[in-house]
TIVO-2410 file (N, C-alpha, C; in nm, 3 decimals):
# residues 180
REC num residu      c1      c2      c3 atome chaine
REC   1      M  10.980   9.164   5.832     N      A
REC   1      M  10.872   9.232   5.902    CA      A
REC   1      M  10.859   9.172   6.042     C      A
REC   2      S  10.824   9.254   6.137     N      A
REC   2      S  10.809   9.210   6.275    CA      A
REC   2      S  10.689   9.116   6.288     C      A
REC   3      R  10.712   8.996   6.346     N      A
REC   3      R  10.602   8.901   6.362    CA      A
REC   3      R  10.502   8.951   6.465     C      A
REC   4      I  10.552   9.014   6.571     N      A
REC   4      I  10.462   9.067   6.673    CA      A
REC   4      I  10.390   9.190   6.621     C      A
REC   5      G  10.461   9.276   6.551     N      A
REC   5      G  10.406   9.403   6.505    CA      A
REC   5      G  10.292   9.390   6.407     C      A
REC   6      K  10.290   9.284   6.327     N      A
REC   6      K  10.186   9.275   6.225    CA      A
REC   6      K  10.054   9.218   6.276     C      A
REC   7      K  10.049   9.173   6.403     N      A
REC   7      K   9.923   9.124   6.459    CA      A
REC   7      K   9.832   9.243   6.491     C      A
REC   8      P   9.707   9.240   6.448     N      A
REC   8      P   9.616   9.350   6.481    CA      A
REC   8      P   9.573   9.341   6.628     C      A
REC   9      I   9.537   9.454   6.687     N      A
REC   9      I   9.491   9.460   6.826    CA      A
REC   9      I   9.341   9.484   6.823     C      A
REC  10      L   9.265   9.387   6.871     N      A
REC  10      L   9.119   9.400   6.874    CA      A
REC  10      L   9.078   9.476   6.999     C      A
REC  11      L   8.991   9.572   6.983     N      A
REC  11      L   8.941   9.650   7.096    CA      A
REC  11      L   8.813   9.585   7.149     C      A
REC  12      P   8.810   9.546   7.278     N      A
REC  12      P   8.688   9.488   7.335    CA      A
REC  12      P   8.577   9.592   7.346     C      A
REC  13      K   8.456   9.545   7.373     N      A
REC  13      K   8.343   9.639   7.390    CA      A
REC  13      K   8.370   9.730   7.508     C      A
REC  14      G   8.334   9.857   7.493     N      A
REC  14      G   8.354   9.954   7.600    CA      A
REC  14      G   8.492  10.019   7.598     C      A
REC  15      T   8.574   9.982   7.501     N      A
REC  15      T   8.708  10.039   7.490    CA      A
REC  15      T   8.715  10.121   7.362     C      A
REC  16      E   8.771  10.240   7.374     N      A
REC  16      E   8.787  10.323   7.255    CA      A
REC  16      E   8.930  10.375   7.246     C      A
REC  17      A   8.978  10.387   7.125     N      A
REC  17      A   9.114  10.436   7.100    CA      A
REC  17      A   9.105  10.559   7.012     C      A
REC  18      K   9.182  10.660   7.051     N      A
REC  18      K   9.188  10.784   6.974    CA      A
REC  18      K   9.335  10.808   6.939     C      A
REC  19      I   9.364  10.813   6.810     N      A
REC  19      I   9.501  10.834   6.765    CA      A
REC  19      I   9.518  10.982   6.731     C      A
REC  20      E   9.611  11.044   6.802     N      A
REC  20      E   9.645  11.184   6.777    CA      A
REC  20      E   9.779  11.185   6.707     C      A
REC  21      R   9.845  11.295   6.703     N      A
REC  21      R   9.970  11.312   6.627    CA      A
REC  21      R  10.071  11.200   6.654     C      A
REC  22      N  10.130  11.193   6.769     N      A
REC  22      N  10.224  11.086   6.804    CA      A
REC  22      N  10.183  11.021   6.935     C      A
REC  23      K  10.052  11.010   6.957     N      A
REC  23      K  10.001  10.949   7.079    CA      A
REC  23      K   9.881  10.863   7.046     C      A
REC  24      C   9.867  10.756   7.122     N      A
REC  24      C   9.749  10.672   7.112    CA      A
REC  24      C   9.682  10.676   7.249     C      A
REC  25      R   9.563  10.732   7.256     N      A
REC  25      R   9.489  10.747   7.382    CA      A
REC  25      R   9.384  10.636   7.389     C      A
REC  26      I   9.399  10.548   7.490     N      A
REC  26      I   9.310  10.434   7.504    CA      A
REC  26      I   9.229  10.450   7.631     C      A
REC  27      K   9.097  10.445   7.616     N      A
REC  27      K   9.006  10.463   7.728    CA      A
REC  27      K   8.920  10.339   7.742     C      A
REC  28      G   8.910  10.289   7.867     N      A
REC  28      G   8.831  10.169   7.893    CA      A
REC  28      G   8.758  10.181   8.025     C      A
REC  29      P   8.698  10.071   8.072     N      A
REC  29      P   8.620  10.075   8.195    CA      A
REC  29      P   8.704  10.106   8.320     C      A
REC  30      K   8.833  10.073   8.321     N      A
REC  30      K   8.915  10.095   8.440    CA      A
REC  30      K   8.993  10.227   8.438     C      A
REC  31      G   8.998  10.293   8.324     N      A
REC  31      G   9.072  10.420   8.318    CA      A
REC  31      G   9.119  10.452   8.178     C      A
REC  32      E   9.220  10.537   8.172     N      A
REC  32      E   9.273  10.584   8.044    CA      A
REC  32      E   9.425  10.585   8.047     C      A
REC  33      I   9.486  10.541   7.938     N      A
REC  33      I   9.632  10.539   7.924    CA      A
REC  33      I   9.667  10.605   7.792     C      A
REC  34      V   9.774  10.685   7.794     N      A
REC  34      V   9.826  10.747   7.672    CA      A
REC  34      V   9.959  10.682   7.640     C      A
REC  35      V   9.971  10.626   7.519     N      A
REC  35      V  10.094  10.561   7.475    CA      A
REC  35      V  10.157  10.648   7.366     C      A
REC  36      P  10.271  10.714   7.396     N      A
REC  36      P  10.338  10.791   7.290    CA      A
REC  36      P  10.416  10.697   7.199     C      A
REC  37      F  10.429  10.734   7.072     N      A
REC  37      F  10.508  10.652   6.979    CA      A
REC  37      F  10.588  10.743   6.886     C      A
REC  38      L  10.693  10.686   6.827     N      A
REC  38      L  10.781  10.762   6.738    CA      A
REC  38      L  10.720  10.776   6.599     C      A
REC  39      S  10.776  10.867   6.521     N      A
REC  39      S  10.723  10.890   6.387    CA      A
REC  39      S  10.763  10.780   6.289     C      A
REC  40      R  10.850  10.687   6.329     N      A
REC  40      R  10.887  10.574   6.242    CA      A
REC  40      R  10.774  10.473   6.230     C      A
REC  41      V  10.674  10.485   6.318     N      A
REC  41      V  10.564  10.389   6.325    CA      A
REC  41      V  10.434  10.460   6.292     C      A
REC  42      K  10.347  10.391   6.221     N      A
REC  42      K  10.216  10.445   6.185    CA      A
REC  42      K  10.110  10.363   6.258     C      A
REC  43      V  10.020  10.430   6.331     N      A
REC  43      V   9.914  10.362   6.406    CA      A
REC  43      V   9.780  10.407   6.351     C      A
REC  44      E   9.693  10.310   6.318     N      A
REC  44      E   9.562  10.339   6.260    CA      A
REC  44      E   9.454  10.266   6.338     C      A
REC  45      N   9.337  10.325   6.346     N      A
REC  45      N   9.222  10.263   6.410    CA      A
REC  45      N   9.117  10.237   6.302     C      A
REC  46      K   9.096  10.109   6.269     N      A
REC  46      K   9.000  10.072   6.166    CA      A
REC  46      K   8.903   9.969   6.221     C      A
REC  47      D   8.776   9.999   6.224     N      A
REC  47      D   8.671   9.905   6.264    CA      A
REC  47      D   8.701   9.836   6.398     C      A
REC  48      N   8.725   9.914   6.502     N      A
REC  48      N   8.754   9.862   6.636    CA      A
REC  48      N   8.877   9.771   6.639     C      A
REC  49      T   8.971   9.797   6.552     N      A
REC  49      T   9.097   9.725   6.547    CA      A
REC  49      T   9.209   9.826   6.528     C      A
REC  50      I   9.313   9.812   6.608     N      A
REC  50      I   9.429   9.900   6.594    CA      A
REC  50      I   9.534   9.826   6.513     C      A
REC  51      I   9.583   9.890   6.409     N      A
REC  51      I   9.685   9.831   6.322    CA      A
REC  51      I   9.810   9.917   6.331     C      A
REC  52      V   9.921   9.853   6.365     N      A
REC  52      V  10.049   9.922   6.376    CA      A
REC  52      V  10.133   9.880   6.256     C      A
REC  53      S  10.189   9.977   6.184     N      A
REC  53      S  10.276   9.947   6.070    CA      A
REC  53      S  10.397  10.038   6.078     C      A
REC  54      R  10.501  10.001   6.006     N      A
REC  54      R  10.623  10.083   6.009    CA      A
REC  54      R  10.635  10.160   5.879     C      A
REC  55      K  10.703  10.273   5.890     N      A
REC  55      K  10.719  10.357   5.772    CA      A
REC  55      K  10.845  10.323   5.695     C      A
REC  56      G  10.952  10.286   5.764     N      A
REC  56      G  11.078  10.256   5.698    CA      A
REC  56      G  11.102  10.106   5.686     C      A
REC  57      K  11.207  10.071   5.615     N      A
REC  57      K  11.242   9.930   5.597    CA      A
REC  57      K  11.365   9.889   5.677     C      A
REC  58      D  11.420   9.981   5.755     N      A
REC  58      D  11.543   9.952   5.828    CA      A
REC  58      D  11.515   9.867   5.953     C      A
REC  59      R  11.621   9.817   6.013     N      A
REC  59      R  11.612   9.727   6.127    CA      A
REC  59      R  11.552   9.798   6.250     C      A
REC  60      Q  11.587   9.923   6.271     N      A
REC  60      Q  11.537   9.998   6.387    CA      A
REC  60      Q  11.386  10.017   6.378     C      A
REC  61      S  11.335  10.045   6.259     N      A
REC  61      S  11.191  10.060   6.241    CA      A
REC  61      S  11.118   9.930   6.270     C      A
REC  62      S  11.178   9.818   6.232     N      A
REC  62      S  11.119   9.688   6.261    CA      A
REC  62      S  11.111   9.663   6.411     C      A
REC  63      A  11.216   9.701   6.484     N      A
REC  63      A  11.217   9.684   6.629    CA      A
REC  63      A  11.109   9.771   6.694     C      A
REC  64      Y  11.098   9.896   6.650     N      A
REC  64      Y  10.996   9.985   6.705    CA      A
REC  64      Y  10.855   9.938   6.671     C      A
REC  65      H  10.841   9.876   6.554     N      A
REC  65      H  10.712   9.823   6.511    CA      A
REC  65      H  10.658   9.725   6.614     C      A
REC  66      G  10.738   9.628   6.652     N      A
REC  66      G  10.698   9.528   6.751    CA      A
REC  66      G  10.682   9.588   6.890     C      A
REC  67      L  10.771   9.680   6.926     N      A
REC  67      L  10.766   9.742   7.058    CA      A
REC  67      L  10.637   9.819   7.079     C      A
REC  68      Y  10.602   9.906   6.987     N      A
REC  68      Y  10.484   9.989   7.006    CA      A
REC  68      Y  10.355   9.909   6.993     C      A
REC  69      R  10.357   9.804   6.913     N      A
REC  69      R  10.239   9.716   6.908    CA      A
REC  69      R  10.219   9.651   7.045     C      A
REC  70      S  10.327   9.605   7.109     N      A
REC  70      S  10.317   9.544   7.241    CA      A
REC  70      S  10.273   9.645   7.347     C      A
REC  71      L  10.327   9.766   7.342     N      A
REC  71      L  10.288   9.868   7.439    CA      A
REC  71      L  10.140   9.904   7.428     C      A
REC  72      I  10.091   9.915   7.305     N      A
REC  72      I   9.950   9.948   7.285    CA      A
REC  72      I   9.861   9.832   7.328     C      A
REC  73      A   9.903   9.708   7.298     N      A
REC  73      A   9.825   9.591   7.339    CA      A
REC  73      A   9.821   9.579   7.492     C      A
REC  74      N   9.932   9.610   7.560     N      A
REC  74      N   9.935   9.608   7.706    CA      A
REC  74      N   9.842   9.715   7.764     C      A
REC  75      A   9.837   9.831   7.699     N      A
REC  75      A   9.748   9.938   7.745    CA      A
REC  75      A   9.602   9.898   7.728     C      A
REC  76      V   9.569   9.832   7.617     N      A
REC  76      V   9.431   9.787   7.594    CA      A
REC  76      V   9.391   9.686   7.701     C      A
REC  77      Q   9.480   9.592   7.730     N      A
REC  77      Q   9.451   9.493   7.833    CA      A
REC  77      Q   9.442   9.558   7.971     C      A
REC  78      G   9.526   9.656   7.997     N      A
REC  78      G   9.527   9.723   8.127    CA      A
REC  78      G   9.399   9.800   8.156     C      A
REC  79      V   9.347   9.871   8.057     N      A
REC  79      V   9.225   9.949   8.081    CA      A
REC  79      V   9.101   9.860   8.088     C      A
REC  80      N   9.112   9.735   8.045     N      A
REC  80      N   8.999   9.642   8.053    CA      A
REC  80      N   9.008   9.551   8.175     C      A
REC  81      N   9.123   9.487   8.196     N      A
REC  81      N   9.137   9.388   8.303    CA      A
REC  81      N   9.226   9.435   8.417     C      A
REC  82      G   9.322   9.520   8.388     N      A
REC  82      G   9.418   9.564   8.489    CA      A
REC  82      G   9.530   9.462   8.505     C      A
REC  83      Y   9.632   9.499   8.582     N      A
REC  83      Y   9.746   9.411   8.609    CA      A
REC  83      Y   9.764   9.399   8.759     C      A
REC  84      E   9.822   9.288   8.801     N      A
REC  84      E   9.843   9.264   8.944    CA      A
REC  84      E   9.970   9.183   8.965     C      A
REC  85      K  10.048   9.223   9.064     N      A
REC  85      K  10.166   9.147   9.107    CA      A
REC  85      K  10.147   9.116   9.254     C      A
REC  86      K  10.182   8.996   9.295     N      A
REC  86      K  10.171   8.956   9.434    CA      A
REC  86      K  10.310   8.935   9.492     C      A
REC  87      L  10.327   8.983   9.616     N      A
REC  87      L  10.452   8.970   9.690    CA      A
REC  87      L  10.425   8.896   9.820     C      A
REC  88      E  10.521   8.812   9.863     N      A
REC  88      E  10.509   8.739   9.989    CA      A
REC  88      E  10.611   8.792  10.088     C      A
REC  89      L  10.573   8.800  10.215     N      A
REC  89      L  10.665   8.834  10.323    CA      A
REC  89      L  10.700   8.705  10.396     C      A
REC  90      K  10.828   8.672  10.403     N      A
REC  90      K  10.874   8.553  10.475    CA      A
REC  90      K  10.966   8.599  10.587     C      A
REC  91      G  10.938   8.558  10.707     N      A
REC  91      G  11.023   8.592  10.821    CA      A
REC  91      G  10.941   8.608  10.947     C      A
REC  92      T  11.002   8.579  11.060     N      A
REC  92      T  10.934   8.590  11.188    CA      A
REC  92      T  10.906   8.737  11.219     C      A
REC  93      G  10.780   8.769  11.241     N      A
REC  93      G  10.741   8.906  11.273    CA      A
REC  93      G  10.727   8.997  11.153     C      A
REC  94      Y  10.750   8.947  11.033     N      A
REC  94      Y  10.735   9.030  10.914    CA      A
REC  94      Y  10.586   9.041  10.883     C      A
REC  95      R  10.539   9.164  10.864     N      A
REC  95      R  10.400   9.183  10.830    CA      A
REC  95      R  10.383   9.315  10.755     C      A
REC  96      A  10.267   9.329  10.693     N      A
REC  96      A  10.234   9.450  10.620    CA      A
REC  96      A  10.091   9.488  10.653     C      A
REC  97      E  10.064   9.618  10.650     N      A
REC  97      E   9.928   9.666  10.672    CA      A
REC  97      E   9.906   9.791  10.588     C      A
REC  98      I   9.779   9.815  10.558     N      A
REC  98      I   9.740   9.931  10.479    CA      A
REC  98      I   9.720  10.050  10.573     C      A
REC  99      R   9.782  10.162  10.543     N      A
REC  99      R   9.761  10.287  10.617    CA      A
REC  99      R   9.720  10.393  10.517     C      A
REC 100      G   9.593  10.428  10.519     N      A
REC 100      G   9.542  10.522  10.420    CA      A
REC 100      G   9.548  10.457  10.283     C      A
REC 101      K   9.620  10.518  10.192     N      A
REC 101      K   9.642  10.456  10.061    CA      A
REC 101      K   9.777  10.387  10.055     C      A
REC 102      G   9.862  10.413  10.155     N      A
REC 102      G   9.997  10.360  10.155    CA      A
REC 102      G  10.008  10.223  10.220     C      A
REC 103      L  10.131  10.175  10.227     N      A
REC 103      L  10.160  10.042  10.279    CA      A
REC 103      L  10.265  10.056  10.389     C      A
REC 104      M  10.235  10.003  10.507     N      A
REC 104      M  10.329  10.004  10.619    CA      A
REC 104      M  10.391   9.865  10.629     C      A
REC 105      L  10.525   9.860  10.619     N      A
REC 105      L  10.597   9.733  10.621    CA      A
REC 105      L  10.678   9.720  10.749     C      A
REC 106      Y  10.664   9.607  10.816     N      A
REC 106      Y  10.744   9.572  10.933    CA      A
REC 106      Y  10.829   9.453  10.890     C      A
REC 107      V  10.953   9.481  10.850     N      A
REC 107      V  11.037   9.376  10.790    CA      A
REC 107      V  11.174   9.365  10.856     C      A
REC 108      G  11.178   9.373  10.989     N      A
REC 108      G  11.301   9.346  11.061    CA      A
REC 108      G  11.392   9.464  11.084     C      A
REC 109      F  11.353   9.584  11.043     N      A
REC 109      F  11.432   9.702  11.071    CA      A
REC 109      F  11.390   9.757  11.208     C      A
REC 110      S  11.464   9.852  11.260     N      A
REC 110      S  11.430   9.911  11.390    CA      A
REC 110      S  11.307  10.001  11.381     C      A
REC 111      H  11.263  10.030  11.261     N      A
REC 111      H  11.149  10.118  11.239    CA      A
REC 111      H  11.064  10.062  11.125     C      A
REC 112      P  10.934  10.090  11.125     N      A
REC 112      P  10.852  10.047  11.012    CA      A
REC 112      P  10.879  10.134  10.889     C      A
REC 113      I  10.858  10.077  10.773     N      A
REC 113      I  10.879  10.147  10.646    CA      A
REC 113      I  10.741  10.180  10.588     C      A
REC 114      F  10.719  10.308  10.553     N      A
REC 114      F  10.594  10.348  10.489    CA      A
REC 114      F  10.622  10.365  10.340     C      A
REC 115      F  10.544  10.295  10.257     N      A
REC 115      F  10.559  10.304  10.112    CA      A
REC 115      F  10.434  10.369  10.056     C      A
REC 116      S  10.451  10.487   9.997     N      A
REC 116      S  10.340  10.561   9.939    CA      A
REC 116      S  10.328  10.526   9.790     C      A
REC 117      P  10.209  10.488   9.743     N      A
REC 117      P  10.196  10.448   9.603    CA      A
REC 117      P  10.189  10.567   9.508     C      A
REC 118      P  10.240  10.551   9.387     N      A
REC 118      P  10.221  10.656   9.286    CA      A
REC 118      P  10.075  10.656   9.238     C      A
REC 119      E  10.039  10.756   9.162     N      A
REC 119      E   9.904  10.769   9.109    CA      A
REC 119      E   9.869  10.647   9.023     C      A
REC 120      G   9.753  10.587   9.049     N      A
REC 120      G   9.706  10.475   8.968    CA      A
REC 120      G   9.743  10.338   9.022     C      A
REC 121      I   9.807  10.331   9.139     N      A
REC 121      I   9.846  10.203   9.198    CA      A
REC 121      I   9.769  10.182   9.328     C      A
REC 122      N   9.717  10.061   9.347     N      A
REC 122      N   9.644  10.024   9.467    CA      A
REC 122      N   9.712   9.906   9.535     C      A
REC 123      F   9.709   9.907   9.667     N      A
REC 123      F   9.764   9.797   9.746    CA      A
REC 123      F   9.651   9.725   9.818     C      A
REC 124      S   9.671   9.596   9.843     N      A
REC 124      S   9.585   9.522   9.934    CA      A
REC 124      S   9.672   9.416   9.999     C      A
REC 125      V   9.639   9.384  10.125     N      A
REC 125      V   9.714   9.284  10.200    CA      A
REC 125      V   9.619   9.171  10.232     C      A
REC 126      G   9.658   9.049  10.193     N      A
REC 126      G   9.575   8.932  10.216    CA      A
REC 126      G   9.628   8.847  10.329     C      A
REC 127      K   9.565   8.733  10.349     N      A
REC 127      K   9.608   8.640  10.452    CA      A
REC 127      K   9.745   8.584  10.418     C      A
REC 128      G   9.821   8.553  10.519     N      A
REC 128      G   9.952   8.495  10.497    CA      A
REC 128      G  10.056   8.596  10.451     C      A
REC 129      N  10.034   8.723  10.484     N      A
REC 129      N  10.128   8.829  10.448    CA      A
REC 129      N  10.153   8.836  10.298     C      A
REC 130      I  10.049   8.835  10.221     N      A
REC 130      I  10.062   8.850  10.075    CA      A
REC 130      I  10.016   8.991  10.038     C      A
REC 131      I  10.106   9.065   9.974     N      A
REC 131      I  10.078   9.202   9.930    CA      A
REC 131      I  10.042   9.196   9.782     C      A
REC 132      S   9.934   9.262   9.746     N      A
REC 132      S   9.891   9.268   9.607    CA      A
REC 132      S   9.906   9.411   9.557     C      A
REC 133      V   9.980   9.428   9.447     N      A
REC 133      V  10.000   9.558   9.383    CA      A
REC 133      V   9.922   9.553   9.253     C      A
REC 134      S   9.826   9.646   9.235     N      A
REC 134      S   9.743   9.642   9.115    CA      A
REC 134      S   9.729   9.780   9.054     C      A
REC 135      G   9.703   9.782   8.924     N      A
REC 135      G   9.685   9.906   8.850    CA      A
REC 135      G   9.660   9.876   8.703     C      A
REC 136      I   9.648   9.981   8.621     N      A
REC 136      I   9.619   9.961   8.479    CA      A
REC 136      I   9.745   9.967   8.393     C      A
REC 137      D   9.854  10.021   8.445     N      A
REC 137      D   9.977  10.035   8.369    CA      A
REC 137      D  10.073   9.921   8.404     C      A
REC 138      K  10.100   9.834   8.310     N      A
REC 138      K  10.182   9.715   8.335    CA      A
REC 138      K  10.322   9.751   8.383     C      A
REC 139      Q  10.383   9.850   8.321     N      A
REC 139      Q  10.519   9.890   8.359    CA      A
REC 139      Q  10.521   9.947   8.500     C      A
REC 140      L  10.425  10.028   8.535     N      A
REC 140      L  10.421  10.091   8.667    CA      A
REC 140      L  10.395   9.989   8.777     C      A
REC 141      V  10.308   9.893   8.753     N      A
REC 141      V  10.280   9.788   8.852    CA      A
REC 141      V  10.407   9.707   8.878     C      A
REC 142      G  10.478   9.670   8.772     N      A
REC 142      G  10.602   9.594   8.789    CA      A
REC 142      G  10.710   9.675   8.859     C      A
REC 143      Q  10.719   9.804   8.830     N      A
REC 143      Q  10.820   9.890   8.891    CA      A
REC 143      Q  10.794   9.907   9.040     C      A
REC 144      V  10.668   9.928   9.079     N      A
REC 144      V  10.634   9.945   9.220    CA      A
REC 144      V  10.659   9.815   9.296     C      A
REC 145      A  10.624   9.701   9.236     N      A
REC 145      A  10.649   9.572   9.301    CA      A
REC 145      A  10.799   9.550   9.320     C      A
REC 146      A  10.880   9.589   9.223     N      A
REC 146      A  11.025   9.575   9.234    CA      A
REC 146      A  11.082   9.666   9.343     C      A
REC 147      K  11.026   9.788   9.357     N      A
REC 147      K  11.072   9.879   9.462    CA      A
REC 147      K  11.038   9.826   9.601     C      A
REC 148      I  10.920   9.766   9.615     N      A
REC 148      I  10.882   9.708   9.744    CA      A
REC 148      I  10.973   9.590   9.776     C      A
REC 149      K  11.001   9.508   9.678     N      A
REC 149      K  11.090   9.392   9.699    CA      A
REC 149      K  11.230   9.438   9.736     C      A
REC 150      A  11.276   9.550   9.681     N      A
REC 150      A  11.411   9.601   9.707    CA      A
REC 150      A  11.427   9.651   9.850     C      A
REC 151      I  11.316   9.676   9.921     N      A
REC 151      I  11.327   9.720  10.060    CA      A
REC 151      I  11.393   9.612  10.145     C      A
REC 152      R  11.356   9.486  10.125     N      A
REC 152      R  11.417   9.374  10.197    CA      A
REC 152      R  11.415   9.251  10.104     C      A
REC 153      P  11.515   9.243  10.013     N      A
REC 153      P  11.518   9.128   9.922    CA      A
REC 153      P  11.544   8.998   9.998     C      A
REC 154      P  11.510   8.883   9.940     N      A
REC 154      P  11.527   8.757  10.010    CA      A
REC 154      P  11.673   8.730  10.045     C      A
REC 155      D  11.696   8.686  10.167     N      A
REC 155      D  11.830   8.653  10.215    CA      A
REC 155      D  11.873   8.520  10.154     C      A
REC 156      A  11.999   8.508  10.116     N      A
REC 156      A  12.047   8.387  10.048    CA      A
REC 156      A  12.071   8.272  10.145     C      A
REC 157      Y  12.080   8.298  10.275     N      A
REC 157      Y  12.111   8.193  10.371    CA      A
REC 157      Y  11.987   8.144  10.446     C      A
REC 158      K  11.898   8.237  10.484     N      A
REC 158      K  11.778   8.198  10.559    CA      A
REC 158      K  11.651   8.202  10.475     C      A
REC 159      G  11.652   8.277  10.366     N      A
REC 159      G  11.535   8.287  10.279    CA      A
REC 159      G  11.432   8.387  10.325     C      A
REC 160      I  11.463   8.469  10.428     N      A
REC 160      I  11.366   8.566  10.476    CA      A
REC 160      I  11.374   8.694  10.394     C      A
REC 161      G  11.262   8.763  10.383     N      A
REC 161      G  11.256   8.889  10.308    CA      A
REC 161      G  11.129   8.897  10.227     C      A
REC 162      I  11.129   8.986  10.131     N      A
REC 162      I  11.013   9.005  10.043    CA      A
REC 162      I  11.046   8.942   9.908     C      A
REC 163      R  10.955   8.858   9.860     N      A
REC 163      R  10.974   8.792   9.730    CA      A
REC 163      R  10.844   8.792   9.652     C      A
REC 164      Y  10.854   8.769   9.521     N      A
REC 164      Y  10.733   8.756   9.439    CA      A
REC 164      Y  10.664   8.626   9.477     C      A
REC 165      A  10.533   8.621   9.464     N      A
REC 165      A  10.458   8.500   9.494    CA      A
REC 165      A  10.501   8.390   9.397     C      A
REC 166      G  10.539   8.278   9.452     N      A
REC 166      G  10.583   8.166   9.369    CA      A
REC 166      G  10.730   8.168   9.334     C      A
REC 167      E  10.803   8.271   9.373     N      A
REC 167      E  10.946   8.279   9.344    CA      A
REC 167      E  11.022   8.178   9.429     C      A
REC 168      V  11.114   8.107   9.369     N      A
REC 168      V  11.195   8.009   9.441    CA      A
REC 168      V  11.329   8.072   9.473     C      A
REC 169      V  11.364   8.073   9.602     N      A
REC 169      V  11.492   8.127   9.646    CA      A
REC 169      V  11.581   8.008   9.683     C      A
REC 170      H  11.691   7.991   9.611     N      A
REC 170      H  11.784   7.883   9.640    CA      A
REC 170      H  11.875   7.927   9.753     C      A
REC 171      L  11.874   7.851   9.861     N      A
REC 171      L  11.953   7.885   9.978    CA      A
REC 171      L  12.095   7.833   9.965     C      A
REC 172      K  12.190   7.916  10.011     N      A
REC 172      K  12.330   7.875  10.012    CA      A
REC 172      K  12.357   7.793  10.139     C      A
REC 173      P  12.448   7.700  10.132     N      A
REC 173      P  12.484   7.629  10.255    CA      A
REC 173      P  12.564   7.720  10.347     C      A
REC 174      G  12.547   7.705  10.477     N      A
REC 174      G  12.618   7.789  10.573    CA      A
REC 174      G  12.759   7.738  10.599     C      A
REC 175      K  12.822   7.788  10.704     N      A
REC 175      K  12.958   7.749  10.739    CA      A
REC 175      K  12.967   7.602  10.775     C      A
REC 176      S  12.863   7.548  10.839     N      A
REC 176      S  12.870   7.410  10.885    CA      A
REC 176      S  12.870   7.309  10.772     C      A
REC 177      A  12.846   7.351  10.651     N      A
REC 177      A  12.840   7.260  10.537    CA      A
REC 177      A  12.972   7.254  10.461     C      A
REC 178      Q  13.084   7.284  10.531     N      A
REC 178      Q  13.215   7.279  10.463    CA      A
REC 178      Q  13.251   7.135  10.430     C      A
REC 179      S  13.310   7.116  10.316     N      A
REC 179      S  13.358   6.982  10.280    CA      A
REC 179      S  13.508   6.977  10.302     C      A
REC 180      V  13.556   6.863  10.345     N      A
REC 180      V  13.698   6.849  10.375    CA      A
REC 180      V  13.765   6.769  10.267     C      A
***
């Protein structure tokens, strides 16, 4: 049996879950998320607790058991607390600013890059060129942060570019560091 899958998910106050045919609709103070699941998994709502169980005994059902329990738990946490990823801009003249709902990036190209957020994602720019990507969907927040980082990933020689906050970039030695 899946160790992760058998843990019950407690619903905090102000959060409600509605289980439909193959969907779990979770509504909380920050919004609503719908988590679809396969028919190999059974999801029940009992006394403000969501219990995920599997219908079959095969290995694939066990894997889905843990997966859907994690997806539903992430949705519960997202509608209550939300998720946030922070990105740092390193480089001379690199900066970011908010334009409307989008993000304008000046990262060493001949033109600024405008990044428009998908529905449910918010940007904020703090001191020291730190970009904050926030939302209720964990997967979407991570995907948007990865797309922003892909615009100008950290350079291996100088270390300039966009990186996650706290990410360590190991620099390669240049030509002058040849050993004889």
